[in-house]
BADRENVEX-916951 format. One record per residue (C-alpha): residue in one letter; x, y, z. Coordinates in Angstrom, 2 decimals. Example, Ala and Ser with C-alpha at 12.3 -4.5 7.8 and 13.67 -1.06 7.14 Angstrom:
2
<node><drenlum>A</drenlum><east>12.30</east><north>-4.50</north><up>7.80</up></node>
<node><drenlum>S</drenlum><east>13.67</east><north>-1.06</north><up>7.14</up></node>
REM end
This chain:
246
<node><drenlum>M</drenlum><east>19.99</east><north>1.30</north><up>28.11</up></node>
<node><drenlum>S</drenlum><east>21.78</east><north>-0.81</north><up>25.49</up></node>
<node><drenlum>Q</drenlum><east>20.70</east><north>-0.83</north><up>21.87</up></node>
<node><drenlum>D</drenlum><east>19.61</east><north>-4.47</north><up>22.28</up></node>
<node><drenlum>A</drenlum><east>17.34</east><north>-3.50</north><up>25.17</up></node>
<node><drenlum>K</drenlum><east>15.90</east><north>-0.64</north><up>23.17</up></node>
<node><drenlum>R</drenlum><east>15.13</east><north>-2.98</north><up>20.33</up></node>
<node><drenlum>T</drenlum><east>13.49</east><north>-5.35</north><up>22.79</up></node>
<node><drenlum>W</drenlum><east>10.96</east><north>-2.72</north><up>23.82</up></node>
<node><drenlum>S</drenlum><east>10.61</east><north>-1.05</north><up>20.43</up></node>
<node><drenlum>R</drenlum><east>7.08</east><north>-0.65</north><up>19.19</up></node>
<node><drenlum>R</drenlum><east>8.28</east><north>-2.35</north><up>16.02</up></node>
<node><drenlum>L</drenlum><east>7.70</east><north>-5.62</north><up>17.90</up></node>
<node><drenlum>L</drenlum><east>3.98</east><north>-4.83</north><up>18.02</up></node>
<node><drenlum>L</drenlum><east>2.52</east><north>-6.69</north><up>15.08</up></node>
<node><drenlum>A</drenlum><east>-0.89</east><north>-5.86</north><up>13.66</up></node>
<node><drenlum>S</drenlum><east>-2.78</east><north>-8.37</north><up>11.57</up></node>
<node><drenlum>A</drenlum><east>-5.67</east><north>-7.65</north><up>9.23</up></node>
<node><drenlum>A</drenlum><east>-8.57</east><north>-10.09</north><up>8.99</up></node>
<node><drenlum>G</drenlum><east>-10.19</east><north>-10.69</north><up>5.62</up></node>
<node><drenlum>L</drenlum><east>-13.88</east><north>-9.95</north><up>5.14</up></node>
<node><drenlum>P</drenlum><east>-16.18</east><north>-12.84</north><up>4.18</up></node>
<node><drenlum>I</drenlum><east>-17.83</east><north>-12.69</north><up>0.77</up></node>
<node><drenlum>L</drenlum><east>-21.56</east><north>-13.26</north><up>0.92</up></node>
<node><drenlum>A</drenlum><east>-23.42</east><north>-14.56</north><up>-2.10</up></node>
<node><drenlum>A</drenlum><east>-26.86</east><north>-13.11</north><up>-2.78</up></node>
<node><drenlum>G</drenlum><east>-29.77</east><north>-15.53</north><up>-2.94</up></node>
<node><drenlum>A</drenlum><east>-32.27</east><north>-15.87</north><up>-5.75</up></node>
<node><drenlum>D</drenlum><east>-34.39</east><north>-13.13</north><up>-4.25</up></node>
<node><drenlum>G</drenlum><east>-31.51</east><north>-10.66</north><up>-4.05</up></node>
<node><drenlum>R</drenlum><east>-31.90</east><north>-7.22</north><up>-5.55</up></node>
<node><drenlum>N</drenlum><east>-29.52</east><north>-4.87</north><up>-7.30</up></node>
<node><drenlum>I</drenlum><east>-28.78</east><north>-1.61</north><up>-5.52</up></node>
<node><drenlum>S</drenlum><east>-27.75</east><north>1.40</north><up>-7.55</up></node>
<node><drenlum>A</drenlum><east>-27.10</east><north>5.02</north><up>-6.53</up></node>
<node><drenlum>E</drenlum><east>-28.06</east><north>4.35</north><up>-2.90</up></node>
<node><drenlum>L</drenlum><east>-26.54</east><north>2.87</north><up>0.22</up></node>
<node><drenlum>P</drenlum><east>-27.83</east><north>-0.61</north><up>1.12</up></node>
<node><drenlum>W</drenlum><east>-27.86</east><north>0.30</north><up>4.81</up></node>
<node><drenlum>S</drenlum><east>-28.42</east><north>3.19</north><up>7.16</up></node>
<node><drenlum>P</drenlum><east>-25.81</east><north>4.13</north><up>9.79</up></node>
<node><drenlum>F</drenlum><east>-26.26</east><north>2.40</north><up>13.17</up></node>
<node><drenlum>A</drenlum><east>-29.42</east><north>0.60</north><up>12.04</up></node>
<node><drenlum>G</drenlum><east>-28.14</east><north>-2.66</north><up>13.53</up></node>
<node><drenlum>D</drenlum><east>-26.88</east><north>-3.42</north><up>17.01</up></node>
<node><drenlum>P</drenlum><east>-23.32</east><north>-2.04</north><up>17.13</up></node>
<node><drenlum>P</drenlum><east>-21.12</east><north>-2.19</north><up>20.25</up></node>
<node><drenlum>K</drenlum><east>-21.56</east><north>0.73</north><up>22.60</up></node>
<node><drenlum>P</drenlum><east>-18.63</east><north>3.10</north><up>23.21</up></node>
<node><drenlum>V</drenlum><east>-17.15</east><north>2.90</north><up>26.69</up></node>
<node><drenlum>D</drenlum><east>-17.03</east><north>5.86</north><up>29.04</up></node>
<node><drenlum>P</drenlum><east>-13.35</east><north>6.97</north><up>28.97</up></node>
<node><drenlum>L</drenlum><east>-13.51</east><north>8.59</north><up>32.41</up></node>
<node><drenlum>G</drenlum><east>-12.60</east><north>6.88</north><up>35.68</up></node>
<node><drenlum>W</drenlum><east>-11.70</east><north>3.28</north><up>36.44</up></node>
<node><drenlum>Y</drenlum><east>-14.17</east><north>0.42</north><up>36.48</up></node>
<node><drenlum>F</drenlum><east>-11.87</east><north>-2.39</north><up>37.64</up></node>
<node><drenlum>F</drenlum><east>-8.46</east><north>-1.08</north><up>38.68</up></node>
<node><drenlum>T</drenlum><east>-7.83</east><north>0.60</north><up>41.99</up></node>
<node><drenlum>A</drenlum><east>-6.04</east><north>3.94</north><up>41.78</up></node>
<node><drenlum>G</drenlum><east>-2.70</east><north>2.26</north><up>42.54</up></node>
<node><drenlum>E</drenlum><east>-3.26</east><north>-0.54</north><up>40.04</up></node>
<node><drenlum>A</drenlum><east>-4.27</east><north>1.97</north><up>37.36</up></node>
<node><drenlum>A</drenlum><east>-1.14</east><north>4.04</north><up>37.92</up></node>
<node><drenlum>T</drenlum><east>1.03</east><north>0.91</north><up>37.64</up></node>
<node><drenlum>V</drenlum><east>-0.64</east><north>-0.28</north><up>34.44</up></node>
<node><drenlum>E</drenlum><east>-0.41</east><north>3.20</north><up>32.91</up></node>
<node><drenlum>A</drenlum><east>3.32</east><north>3.24</north><up>33.65</up></node>
<node><drenlum>I</drenlum><east>3.74</east><north>-0.25</north><up>32.16</up></node>
<node><drenlum>V</drenlum><east>1.91</east><north>0.46</north><up>28.91</up></node>
<node><drenlum>D</drenlum><east>3.97</east><north>3.63</north><up>28.52</up></node>
<node><drenlum>R</drenlum><east>7.15</east><north>1.52</north><up>28.59</up></node>
<node><drenlum>L</drenlum><east>5.75</east><north>-1.16</north><up>26.29</up></node>
<node><drenlum>I</drenlum><east>4.68</east><north>1.57</north><up>23.84</up></node>
<node><drenlum>P</drenlum><east>6.88</east><north>4.62</north><up>24.51</up></node>
<node><drenlum>A</drenlum><east>5.98</east><north>7.91</north><up>22.91</up></node>
<node><drenlum>D</drenlum><east>8.06</east><north>8.88</north><up>19.88</up></node>
<node><drenlum>E</drenlum><east>7.73</east><north>10.69</north><up>16.57</up></node>
<node><drenlum>L</drenlum><east>5.31</east><north>8.01</north><up>15.31</up></node>
<node><drenlum>S</drenlum><east>2.64</east><north>8.16</north><up>17.99</up></node>
<node><drenlum>P</drenlum><east>1.85</east><north>9.04</north><up>21.61</up></node>
<node><drenlum>G</drenlum><east>2.72</east><north>6.50</north><up>24.30</up></node>
<node><drenlum>G</drenlum><east>0.52</east><north>3.70</north><up>25.55</up></node>
<node><drenlum>K</drenlum><east>-0.93</east><north>5.75</north><up>28.40</up></node>
<node><drenlum>D</drenlum><east>-1.99</east><north>8.68</north><up>26.22</up></node>
<node><drenlum>C</drenlum><east>-3.40</east><north>6.24</north><up>23.66</up></node>
<node><drenlum>G</drenlum><east>-5.74</east><north>4.86</north><up>26.33</up></node>
<node><drenlum>C</drenlum><east>-4.29</east><north>1.34</north><up>26.56</up></node>
<node><drenlum>A</drenlum><east>-4.79</east><north>1.20</north><up>30.33</up></node>
<node><drenlum>V</drenlum><east>-8.40</east><north>2.35</north><up>29.95</up></node>
<node><drenlum>Y</drenlum><east>-8.98</east><north>-0.38</north><up>27.36</up></node>
<node><drenlum>I</drenlum><east>-7.57</east><north>-3.05</north><up>29.69</up></node>
<node><drenlum>D</drenlum><east>-9.61</east><north>-1.73</north><up>32.62</up></node>
<node><drenlum>R</drenlum><east>-12.87</east><north>-1.89</north><up>30.65</up></node>
<node><drenlum>Q</drenlum><east>-12.09</east><north>-5.38</north><up>29.38</up></node>
<node><drenlum>L</drenlum><east>-11.38</east><north>-6.66</north><up>32.88</up></node>
<node><drenlum>A</drenlum><east>-14.60</east><north>-5.08</north><up>34.15</up></node>
<node><drenlum>G</drenlum><east>-16.60</east><north>-6.84</north><up>31.45</up></node>
<node><drenlum>S</drenlum><east>-17.09</east><north>-10.32</north><up>30.06</up></node>
<node><drenlum>Y</drenlum><east>-13.39</east><north>-10.81</north><up>29.24</up></node>
<node><drenlum>G</drenlum><east>-12.39</east><north>-10.21</north><up>32.84</up></node>
<node><drenlum>K</drenlum><east>-14.95</east><north>-12.73</north><up>34.06</up></node>
<node><drenlum>A</drenlum><east>-14.19</east><north>-15.17</north><up>31.21</up></node>
<node><drenlum>D</drenlum><east>-17.93</east><north>-15.52</north><up>30.67</up></node>
<node><drenlum>R</drenlum><east>-17.49</east><north>-17.47</north><up>27.44</up></node>
<node><drenlum>L</drenlum><east>-15.17</east><north>-20.10</north><up>28.87</up></node>
<node><drenlum>Y</drenlum><east>-15.92</east><north>-23.34</north><up>30.69</up></node>
<node><drenlum>W</drenlum><east>-15.17</east><north>-22.98</north><up>34.41</up></node>
<node><drenlum>K</drenlum><east>-16.49</east><north>-26.14</north><up>36.06</up></node>
<node><drenlum>G</drenlum><east>-13.25</east><north>-28.15</north><up>36.04</up></node>
<node><drenlum>P</drenlum><east>-11.49</east><north>-30.41</north><up>36.44</up></node>
<node><drenlum>F</drenlum><east>-8.49</east><north>-28.10</north><up>36.24</up></node>
<node><drenlum>L</drenlum><east>-5.44</east><north>-30.00</north><up>35.05</up></node>
<node><drenlum>P</drenlum><east>-2.04</east><north>-28.89</north><up>33.79</up></node>
<node><drenlum>G</drenlum><east>-2.05</east><north>-28.31</north><up>30.06</up></node>
<node><drenlum>L</drenlum><east>0.49</east><north>-28.01</north><up>27.29</up></node>
<node><drenlum>P</drenlum><east>2.20</east><north>-24.64</north><up>26.75</up></node>
<node><drenlum>T</drenlum><east>0.26</east><north>-24.27</north><up>23.49</up></node>
<node><drenlum>Q</drenlum><east>-3.05</east><north>-24.56</north><up>25.36</up></node>
<node><drenlum>G</drenlum><east>-2.61</east><north>-21.42</north><up>27.42</up></node>
<node><drenlum>Y</drenlum><east>-3.80</east><north>-20.96</north><up>30.98</up></node>
<node><drenlum>Q</drenlum><east>-5.68</east><north>-23.98</north><up>32.35</up></node>
<node><drenlum>G</drenlum><east>-6.38</east><north>-22.87</north><up>35.93</up></node>
<node><drenlum>N</drenlum><east>-9.52</east><north>-21.62</north><up>37.66</up></node>
<node><drenlum>M</drenlum><east>-8.75</east><north>-17.88</north><up>37.77</up></node>
<node><drenlum>P</drenlum><east>-10.37</east><north>-15.62</north><up>35.15</up></node>
<node><drenlum>P</drenlum><east>-8.31</east><north>-12.74</north><up>33.72</up></node>
<node><drenlum>A</drenlum><east>-9.57</east><north>-10.20</north><up>36.27</up></node>
<node><drenlum>A</drenlum><east>-8.39</east><north>-12.35</north><up>39.18</up></node>
<node><drenlum>R</drenlum><east>-5.05</east><north>-13.03</north><up>37.47</up></node>
<node><drenlum>Y</drenlum><east>-4.44</east><north>-9.32</north><up>36.95</up></node>
<node><drenlum>R</drenlum><east>-5.29</east><north>-8.50</north><up>40.55</up></node>
<node><drenlum>L</drenlum><east>-2.98</east><north>-11.20</north><up>41.89</up></node>
<node><drenlum>A</drenlum><east>-0.12</east><north>-10.37</north><up>39.53</up></node>
<node><drenlum>L</drenlum><east>-0.23</east><north>-6.62</north><up>40.10</up></node>
<node><drenlum>R</drenlum><east>-0.11</east><north>-7.17</north><up>43.85</up></node>
<node><drenlum>A</drenlum><east>2.81</east><north>-9.59</north><up>43.45</up></node>
<node><drenlum>L</drenlum><east>4.58</east><north>-7.14</north><up>41.14</up></node>
<node><drenlum>G</drenlum><east>4.20</east><north>-4.38</north><up>43.70</up></node>
<node><drenlum>E</drenlum><east>5.67</east><north>-6.60</north><up>46.43</up></node>
<node><drenlum>H</drenlum><east>8.65</east><north>-7.55</north><up>44.27</up></node>
<node><drenlum>V</drenlum><east>9.43</east><north>-3.98</north><up>43.20</up></node>
<node><drenlum>N</drenlum><east>9.14</east><north>-2.60</north><up>46.73</up></node>
<node><drenlum>T</drenlum><east>11.48</east><north>-5.31</north><up>48.02</up></node>
<node><drenlum>A</drenlum><east>14.00</east><north>-4.84</north><up>45.21</up></node>
<node><drenlum>Y</drenlum><east>13.94</east><north>-1.04</north><up>44.91</up></node>
<node><drenlum>G</drenlum><east>12.21</east><north>0.25</north><up>48.02</up></node>
<node><drenlum>K</drenlum><east>9.57</east><north>2.13</north><up>46.02</up></node>
<node><drenlum>D</drenlum><east>6.53</east><north>1.57</north><up>43.82</up></node>
<node><drenlum>F</drenlum><east>6.84</east><north>0.75</north><up>40.12</up></node>
<node><drenlum>V</drenlum><east>5.55</east><north>4.18</north><up>39.09</up></node>
<node><drenlum>R</drenlum><east>8.41</east><north>5.86</north><up>40.99</up></node>
<node><drenlum>L</drenlum><east>11.15</east><north>3.89</north><up>39.26</up></node>
<node><drenlum>T</drenlum><east>13.21</east><north>5.43</north><up>36.50</up></node>
<node><drenlum>A</drenlum><east>12.40</east><north>4.46</north><up>32.94</up></node>
<node><drenlum>G</drenlum><east>15.50</east><north>2.27</north><up>32.86</up></node>
<node><drenlum>Q</drenlum><east>14.50</east><north>0.50</north><up>36.07</up></node>
<node><drenlum>Q</drenlum><east>10.98</east><north>-0.06</north><up>34.78</up></node>
<node><drenlum>D</drenlum><east>12.38</east><north>-1.55</north><up>31.58</up></node>
<node><drenlum>A</drenlum><east>14.65</east><north>-3.82</north><up>33.61</up></node>
<node><drenlum>V</drenlum><east>11.67</east><north>-5.11</north><up>35.62</up></node>
<node><drenlum>L</drenlum><east>9.57</east><north>-5.74</north><up>32.51</up></node>
<node><drenlum>K</drenlum><east>12.47</east><north>-7.45</north><up>30.78</up></node>
<node><drenlum>G</drenlum><east>12.89</east><north>-9.65</north><up>33.85</up></node>
<node><drenlum>L</drenlum><east>9.23</east><north>-10.64</north><up>33.72</up></node>
<node><drenlum>D</drenlum><east>9.57</east><north>-11.49</north><up>30.04</up></node>
<node><drenlum>E</drenlum><east>12.85</east><north>-13.40</north><up>30.24</up></node>
<node><drenlum>G</drenlum><east>12.18</east><north>-15.24</north><up>33.49</up></node>
<node><drenlum>T</drenlum><east>14.86</east><north>-13.60</north><up>35.62</up></node>
<node><drenlum>I</drenlum><east>12.10</east><north>-12.29</north><up>37.89</up></node>
<node><drenlum>T</drenlum><east>9.61</east><north>-14.70</north><up>39.44</up></node>
<node><drenlum>L</drenlum><east>6.48</east><north>-13.28</north><up>41.03</up></node>
<node><drenlum>R</drenlum><east>4.54</east><north>-15.09</north><up>43.73</up></node>
<node><drenlum>L</drenlum><east>1.54</east><north>-16.22</north><up>41.71</up></node>
<node><drenlum>A</drenlum><east>-0.88</east><north>-19.15</north><up>41.65</up></node>
<node><drenlum>P</drenlum><east>-0.04</east><north>-22.66</north><up>40.41</up></node>
<node><drenlum>G</drenlum><east>-0.30</east><north>-22.82</north><up>36.63</up></node>
<node><drenlum>F</drenlum><east>-0.04</east><north>-19.04</north><up>36.28</up></node>
<node><drenlum>S</drenlum><east>3.56</east><north>-18.11</north><up>35.59</up></node>
<node><drenlum>T</drenlum><east>5.27</east><north>-14.73</north><up>35.60</up></node>
<node><drenlum>K</drenlum><east>5.91</east><north>-15.15</north><up>31.87</up></node>
<node><drenlum>A</drenlum><east>2.20</east><north>-15.84</north><up>31.30</up></node>
<node><drenlum>F</drenlum><east>1.29</east><north>-12.63</north><up>33.12</up></node>
<node><drenlum>F</drenlum><east>3.72</east><north>-10.59</north><up>31.04</up></node>
<node><drenlum>E</drenlum><east>2.42</east><north>-12.10</north><up>27.79</up></node>
<node><drenlum>M</drenlum><east>-1.19</east><north>-11.42</north><up>28.80</up></node>
<node><drenlum>L</drenlum><east>-0.35</east><north>-7.83</north><up>29.70</up></node>
<node><drenlum>L</drenlum><east>1.57</east><north>-7.30</north><up>26.45</up></node>
<node><drenlum>Q</drenlum><east>-1.24</east><north>-8.82</north><up>24.38</up></node>
<node><drenlum>N</drenlum><east>-3.88</east><north>-6.64</north><up>26.03</up></node>
<node><drenlum>T</drenlum><east>-1.70</east><north>-3.56</north><up>25.56</up></node>
<node><drenlum>M</drenlum><east>-1.39</east><north>-4.27</north><up>21.83</up></node>
<node><drenlum>E</drenlum><east>-5.16</east><north>-4.76</north><up>21.63</up></node>
<node><drenlum>G</drenlum><east>-5.68</east><north>-1.40</north><up>23.31</up></node>
<node><drenlum>F</drenlum><east>-3.31</east><north>0.29</north><up>20.88</up></node>
<node><drenlum>F</drenlum><east>-4.92</east><north>-1.12</north><up>17.73</up></node>
<node><drenlum>A</drenlum><east>-8.59</east><north>-1.76</north><up>18.62</up></node>
<node><drenlum>D</drenlum><east>-11.42</east><north>0.50</north><up>17.53</up></node>
<node><drenlum>P</drenlum><east>-11.42</east><north>3.60</north><up>19.79</up></node>
<node><drenlum>L</drenlum><east>-14.94</east><north>2.84</north><up>21.00</up></node>
<node><drenlum>Y</drenlum><east>-13.39</east><north>0.25</north><up>23.36</up></node>
<node><drenlum>G</drenlum><east>-11.38</east><north>2.90</north><up>25.22</up></node>
<node><drenlum>G</drenlum><east>-7.96</east><north>2.54</north><up>23.59</up></node>
<node><drenlum>N</drenlum><east>-6.38</east><north>3.73</north><up>20.32</up></node>
<node><drenlum>R</drenlum><east>-7.27</east><north>7.28</north><up>21.35</up></node>
<node><drenlum>N</drenlum><east>-7.65</east><north>9.60</north><up>18.36</up></node>
<node><drenlum>M</drenlum><east>-6.94</east><north>6.49</north><up>16.26</up></node>
<node><drenlum>A</drenlum><east>-3.22</east><north>6.99</north><up>16.89</up></node>
<node><drenlum>G</drenlum><east>-2.42</east><north>3.32</north><up>16.32</up></node>
<node><drenlum>W</drenlum><east>-4.25</east><north>3.26</north><up>13.00</up></node>
<node><drenlum>K</drenlum><east>-2.62</east><north>6.50</north><up>11.86</up></node>
<node><drenlum>M</drenlum><east>0.81</east><north>5.08</north><up>12.66</up></node>
<node><drenlum>L</drenlum><east>0.11</east><north>2.07</north><up>10.41</up></node>
<node><drenlum>G</drenlum><east>-1.84</east><north>3.92</north><up>7.73</up></node>
<node><drenlum>F</drenlum><east>-4.82</east><north>1.66</north><up>8.46</up></node>
<node><drenlum>P</drenlum><east>-8.06</east><north>3.19</north><up>7.11</up></node>
<node><drenlum>G</drenlum><east>-10.36</east><north>1.71</north><up>9.74</up></node>
<node><drenlum>T</drenlum><east>-14.00</east><north>1.01</north><up>8.97</up></node>
<node><drenlum>R</drenlum><east>-14.43</east><north>2.97</north><up>5.76</up></node>
<node><drenlum>Y</drenlum><east>-17.27</east><north>1.64</north><up>3.65</up></node>
<node><drenlum>D</drenlum><east>-15.87</east><north>1.84</north><up>0.12</up></node>
<node><drenlum>Y</drenlum><east>-12.31</east><north>1.23</north><up>-1.14</up></node>
<node><drenlum>R</drenlum><east>-13.02</east><north>0.75</north><up>-4.84</up></node>
<node><drenlum>D</drenlum><east>-11.13</east><north>3.87</north><up>-5.93</up></node>
<node><drenlum>H</drenlum><east>-7.96</east><north>2.55</north><up>-4.31</up></node>
<node><drenlum>I</drenlum><east>-7.99</east><north>-1.18</north><up>-5.06</up></node>
<node><drenlum>D</drenlum><east>-5.55</east><north>-0.92</north><up>-7.98</up></node>
<node><drenlum>R</drenlum><east>-3.20</east><north>1.58</north><up>-6.35</up></node>
<node><drenlum>H</drenlum><east>-0.64</east><north>-0.93</north><up>-5.15</up></node>
<node><drenlum>N</drenlum><east>2.20</east><north>0.15</north><up>-2.83</up></node>
<node><drenlum>Q</drenlum><east>0.66</east><north>3.60</north><up>-2.41</up></node>
<node><drenlum>P</drenlum><east>-0.27</east><north>4.96</north><up>1.02</up></node>
<node><drenlum>Y</drenlum><east>-4.01</east><north>5.27</north><up>1.58</up></node>
<node><drenlum>P</drenlum><east>-4.63</east><north>9.03</north><up>1.25</up></node>
<node><drenlum>L</drenlum><east>-7.60</east><north>9.35</north><up>3.63</up></node>
<node><drenlum>G</drenlum><east>-7.52</east><north>9.26</north><up>7.41</up></node>
<node><drenlum>P</drenlum><east>-8.93</east><north>6.36</north><up>9.45</up></node>
<node><drenlum>V</drenlum><east>-12.59</east><north>6.02</north><up>10.39</up></node>
<node><drenlum>S</drenlum><east>-13.88</east><north>4.49</north><up>13.62</up></node>
<node><drenlum>I</drenlum><east>-17.15</east><north>2.62</north><up>13.89</up></node>
<node><drenlum>Y</drenlum><east>-18.59</east><north>5.72</north><up>15.53</up></node>
<node><drenlum>S</drenlum><east>-16.82</east><north>8.30</north><up>13.38</up></node>
<node><drenlum>P</drenlum><east>-18.92</east><north>10.88</north><up>11.53</up></node>
<node><drenlum>M</drenlum><east>-19.90</east><north>10.05</north><up>7.96</up></node>
<node><drenlum>E</drenlum><east>-16.91</east><north>9.50</north><up>5.73</up></node>
<node><drenlum>S</drenlum><east>-15.44</east><north>12.35</north><up>3.73</up></node>
REM end
């Protein structure tokens, strides 16, 4: 593969963004807290960790294809394991089996009209249906072009297929308003989410994505490190369901 192609699929293209935390002002009846934690672990209603075993949405063939794809989007190297070993396919599977896959929070009563490119998908298929259609269409294209399934292609052939999906040189037989490029972008976005999300959602196994970035995760207190600019954070990351911080 050429150096340009390698750069195209380099994990360096995976960008992580950090969201700022809101600052809450105490009311007149607020109280000062000293020498004690103002909360107890898991006293609220935190998200529940997913079961990492088995597949909830994907068929065995679909799961194998998605595992192969995420391993090419995030190949293993000296920085971290690959997308498959980091659980990216498990993350996508659990999302598609849940409210994201059904698009429960979106309006689905129509009318369905073409939208601007900046508006995203405007059709009547939720993400789960789009994945199922696109994976079937991808399988048909690869079998026609190579005479074998995607998982049996060489790494170079898999990269060529994914590059074709991204650049528009491959057109899958999809639904109106759902382009091959849109499928690739959705798959890439979900893969990045699986690599960087809290491990309780099934991806970022062993917090590999956070360790690669030096992201500390959900640690409670950073006061000892606020003024240490341009210095790596010395402590490992903490998941929402990690043991108490050390």
